[in-house]
C-alpha positions in Angstrom: -3.6 -11.0 -22.5 -5.6 -13.0 -20.3 -5.5 -11.6 -16.6 -3.8 -13.5 -13.5 -6.7 -13.1 -10.6 -4.2 -14.1 -7.9 -2.2 -11.2 -9.3 -5.0 -8.5 -8.8 -4.2 -6.5 -5.4 -7.3 -3.3 -5.2 -4.9 -0.9 -3.8 -7.8 1.1 -2.6 -7.5 0.2 1.4 -9.8 1.1 3.5 -10.4 2.9 6.9 -13.3 3.8 9.1 -13.9 7.1 10.8 -11.5 8.2 13.7 -12.4 5.5 16.4 -13.2 6.5 20.2 -9.7 6.4 20.8 -9.1 9.7 19.1 -11.8 11.3 20.9 -10.7 9.9 24.2 -7.0 10.6 24.4 -4.9 13.6 24.1 -5.9 17.6 24.2 -5.8 20.1 21.4 -3.1 22.1 23.3 -1.1 19.9 25.2 -0.8 16.2 23.7 -0.9 13.5 26.2 -1.0 15.5 29.4 2.2 17.3 28.7 3.3 21.0 27.4 3.2 21.1 23.5 6.0 20.3 21.5 7.1 22.7 18.9 8.2 21.6 15.6 10.2 23.5 12.8 9.9 20.9 9.7 7.5 18.5 8.4 8.6 15.3 6.5 7.0 12.8 4.5 5.9 9.6 6.9 7.6 6.9 4.4 10.9 6.6 3.0 11.7 7.8 -0.3 11.2 5.1 -2.9 8.9 2.7 -0.6 5.5 3.9 -1.5 2.8 4.4 -4.1 -0.2 6.9 -3.7 -3.2 4.6 -3.7 -6.3 6.5 -2.6 -6.6 10.1 -2.0 -8.7 12.1 0.4 -12.4 12.5 -0.3 -15.5 10.6 -1.2 -15.3 6.9 -2.4 -16.9 3.6 -2.5 -15.3 1.7 0.4 -13.8 -1.4 -1.1 -14.9 -3.8 1.9 -18.5 -2.5 2.6 -19.4 -1.0 -0.6 -20.8 2.0 1.3 -20.3 5.5 -0.3 -18.8 7.5 2.2 -15.8 9.8 3.2 -12.3 8.8 3.0 -10.6 10.9 5.8 -7.1 10.2 4.9 -4.6 9.7 2.3 -3.3 6.2 1.5 0.2 5.3 0.4 0.6 1.3 -0.6 4.0 0.1 0.8 5.5 -3.3 1.5 4.5 -5.1 4.8 7.1 -3.8 7.2 8.0 -0.4 5.9 9.1 2.0 8.5 6.4 4.3 9.3 8.4 8.0 10.1 6.9 10.9 12.5 5.7 13.5 10.3 7.1 16.3 12.7 8.1 16.6 16.3 5.4 16.0 18.7 3.7 14.0 21.6 1.7 10.7 21.0 -1.8 10.9 22.0 -2.9 7.5 20.5 -1.0 3.9 20.3 -3.2 0.8 20.0 -5.1 -1.4 17.9 -8.4 0.2 17.5 -11.3 -0.9 15.2 -11.2 -0.2 11.7 -8.1 1.6 12.1 -6.3 -1.7 13.2 -3.0 -0.6 14.5 -3.1 3.4 15.2 -0.7 6.0 16.2 -1.8 9.8 16.7 0.7 12.4 17.3 0.1 16.1 18.1 2.4 18.8 17.0 2.7 22.6 17.2 3.4 24.1 13.8 3.8 27.9 13.2 1.8 28.4 16.9 -0.8 25.8 15.7 -1.8 22.7 16.9 -2.3 19.6 14.6 -2.3 16.1 14.7 -1.3 13.3 12.5 -2.8 9.8 12.6 -1.0 6.5 10.8 -3.3 3.5 10.6 -3.4 0.0 9.7 -0.3 -1.2 11.6 -0.1 -4.9 13.1 0.1 -5.0 16.8 3.8 -5.7 16.8 4.5 -2.8 14.3 3.8 -0.2 16.8 6.7 1.4 18.3 5.7 4.0 20.9 3.6 4.5 23.5 1.0 7.3 24.7 2.8 10.1 26.4 6.0 9.4 24.2 7.9 12.6 22.9 9.0 11.8 18.9 10.9 13.9 16.6 10.3 14.4 12.9 11.4 11.3 10.9 11.6 9.2 13.9 10.7 5.5 13.1 7.3 4.8 15.1 5.9 2.0 13.4 5.6 -0.3 10.3 3.2 -0.7 7.7 0.8 -3.5 8.1 -2.7 -4.4 6.9 -4.8 -4.4 10.2 -8.4 -3.6 10.6 -10.3 -2.8 7.5 -7.8 -2.9 4.8 -7.5 -4.8 1.9 -3.6 -4.7 1.4 -0.6 -3.2 2.9 -0.5 0.5 3.4 -0.5 3.5 5.2 -3.6 5.4 6.1 -2.3 9.1 6.8 -4.6 11.8 8.1 -4.0 15.2 9.2 -6.6 17.0 11.6 -6.1 20.8 12.4 -6.9 21.5 16.0 -5.4 18.3 17.7 -6.7 14.6 17.9 -10.3 15.4 18.1 -10.0 18.1 15.1 -11.6 17.3 11.6 -9.5 15.6 8.9 -8.2 18.0 5.8 -6.5 16.6 2.7 -3.4 15.3 4.2 -1.8 15.7 0.4 -2.3 18.9 0.3 -0.9 19.7 3.9 2.3 17.7 3.0 2.6 19.6 -0.2 2.1 23.0 1.9 4.9 22.2 4.1 7.2 21.4 1.6 7.3 17.5 2.4 5.7 16.1 -1.2 4.5 17.1 -4.3 1.3 14.9 -4.6 -1.8 15.2 -6.3 -4.5 16.7 -4.4 -8.3 16.3 -3.8 -10.1 18.7 -6.3 -11.2 21.7 -4.4 -15.0 21.8 -3.4 -15.4 18.4 -4.9 -13.5 15.5 -3.0 -12.0 12.8 -5.0 -14.3 9.4 -5.8 -14.4 6.4 -7.7 -16.1 8.1 -10.7 -14.1 11.4 -10.4 -13.2 12.8 -13.8 -12.5 16.4 -12.5 -8.9 15.5 -11.5 -6.2 17.9 -13.2 -4.2 16.5 -16.2 -1.2 14.3 -15.1 2.1 15.1 -14.8 5.2 13.7 -16.7 7.3 11.0 -15.7 10.5 11.8 -14.0 13.8 10.1 -15.2 14.2 7.5 -17.5 10.4 6.2 -18.2 12.1 3.0 -19.2 13.9 2.2 -16.3 12.5 -1.0 -14.3 11.4 -0.3 -10.8 9.5 -2.5 -8.3 5.8 -3.6 -9.3 3.4 -2.8 -6.4 1.2 -5.4 -7.7 3.6 -8.3 -7.6 7.2 -9.1 -6.8 8.4 -8.5 -10.5 9.4 -5.3 -12.2 7.7 -2.5 -14.6 8.7 0.5 -16.4 9.1 3.5 -14.5 6.5 4.9 -17.0 4.1 2.3 -16.2 4.5 3.0 -12.3 3.5 6.6 -13.3 0.5 5.6 -15.2 -0.5 3.6 -12.4 0.1 6.1 -9.8 -1.7 8.8 -11.8 -4.9 6.5 -12.7 -5.4 5.7 -8.9 -5.1 9.1 -7.9 -8.0 10.0 -10.2 -10.0 6.6 -9.9 -9.5 4.8 -6.7 -12.1 2.2 -7.0 -9.5 0.1 -9.3 -7.7 -3.1 -9.3 -4.4 -3.8 -10.6 -2.3 -6.5 -12.2 0.9 -5.8 -14.0 3.9 -7.8 -14.4 3.4 -11.6 -14.8 5.8 -14.2 -16.6 4.4 -15.8 -19.7 6.0 -18.4 -21.2 5.3 -19.1 -25.0 3.6 -15.9 -25.3 4.1 -12.6 -27.1 3.0 -10.2 -24.4 3.9 -6.8 -22.7 3.3 -8.0 -19.1 6.8 -9.8 -18.7 8.4 -7.0 -20.0 6.8 -4.3 -17.4 5.1 -2.6 -20.0 1.6 -3.7 -19.5 -1.1 -3.8 -17.0 -4.8 -5.3 -16.5 -7.2 -3.2 -14.5 -10.4 -4.1 -13.2 -13.5 -1.6 -11.7 -15.0 -3.2 -8.5 -15.8 -6.7 -10.3 -13.7 -9.7 -10.3 -11.8 -11.5 -13.3 -14.3 -13.4 -15.1 -17.2 -11.3 -13.9 -18.6 -8.6 -16.1 -18.9 -5.2 -14.5 -22.2 -3.8 -13.4 -23.6 -0.9 -15.1 -22.2 1.6 -12.5 -18.4 -0.2 -12.9 -18.8 -0.1 -16.6 -19.2 3.5 -16.5 -16.3 4.4 -14.3 -14.3 1.8 -16.5 -15.1 3.8 -19.5 -14.4 7.1 -17.6 -10.9 5.8 -16.5 -10.1 4.5 -20.0 -11.0 7.7 -21.9 -9.2 9.8 -19.4 -5.8 7.7 -20.2 -6.8 8.1 -23.8 -7.2 11.6 -23.6 -4.1 11.8 -21.6 -2.2 9.3 -23.7 0.5 11.8 -24.9 1.6 12.8 -21.1 1.0 9.1 -19.6 2.9 7.4 -22.8 0.0 5.0 -23.5 0.7 3.0 -26.7 -2.8 1.2 -26.9 -5.8 0.0 -25.0 -7.9 -2.8 -25.3 -11.6 -2.8 -23.3 -15.0 -4.2 -24.2 -13.8 -6.0 -27.3 -12.5 -2.9 -29.0 -8.9 -1.5 -29.2 -7.5 2.0 -29.6 -4.1 3.2 -30.4 -2.2 6.0 -30.4 -0.4 5.5 -33.8 -4.0 4.9 -35.1 -5.8 7.6 -33.2 -7.5 9.2 -36.3 -9.3 5.7 -36.5 -10.8 5.8 -32.9 -11.8 2.6 -31.3 -11.8 -0.5 -33.4 -13.1 -4.2 -33.0 -9.8 -6.4 -31.6 -10.0 -9.7 -32.8 -6.3 -11.0 -32.4 -3.0 -10.4 -31.1 -3.5 -12.4 -27.7 -7.1 -12.6 -27.4 -7.1 -16.0 -27.0 -10.9 -16.5 -26.9 -13.2 -13.6 -28.3 -16.1 -15.0 -26.9 -15.3 -15.4 -23.5 -15.6 -12.4 -21.0 -11.6 -12.4 -20.2 -10.6 -13.3 -23.6 -13.0 -10.0 -25.3 -11.5 -8.0 -22.4 -15.0 -7.4 -21.2 -14.0 -7.9 -17.3 -10.9 -6.0 -17.3 -9.0 -3.2 -19.6 -5.5 -3.7 -20.8 -3.3 -0.9 -21.0 0.3 -1.0 -22.8 2.6 2.0 -22.5 5.3 2.8 -24.8 9.0 1.4 -24.6 
């Protein structure tokens, strides 16, 4: 169960605070110089089946700078070029490449008599398809997913700002839920999500056939729906994690080619022992998976030279000395640099 470094993609993409572009364009009432555009509906900003929730709203450790700061949006990992859709009818107040946000679009809407702005970040320059002052409709294709600015992977950073372009961001996931556009996990009330947040609610169960194969967001391969569900749920609770799932492993017995396993790091690199803080996050995430194994479908976990399995839960953590661990004296072979998780068939 060794890990492949080139397959590790940390879907905790980065974004800075709203840049000057957001504080110089538009107005809280009339958009980009015109009358308010009323909207009667809200839609999800990405097409169904194209995205994975990767980083929630709240405090986090910035994956590029290492700084603990506020993450003002909700991130959805999606393939480069995936269409970005306007969340509601409105007027574009910002459409430009700007600082850490990279390609940025901001739209002002009037919903239920109140002004709110939505922001869409990290598009490539060529992926911005509207201009300031344009009137757009809910569901309109306004841009394409990219990875410009302070970003660690292709994704949409989506923000919601009551009051308009200059407003203070709120939890976009909660806003989408409230308007019937999604059913997403939200930041814990009064305690924004962070890299070591263990107060997130218990995960929900997987929908549909848990053994069906779906696209793996960490590679070009396939994983089971149950594995994808665990990936989504874990990232919502522990955003500062790196994942590698599907990988072909000829001549070895491994769940990775079957799409039933992932290897996870906690801010460290493969071959590098986690720092004490990263180790603490690793244990919290590992025990969270263990405690919710029935809902998540976890079959077994290997971490820090030990194994836990659902079938032998009464025995707790046991020394691990076989079954694919090619070298128990090495950091990677002993699973000291990554957590291996396998879900049931």
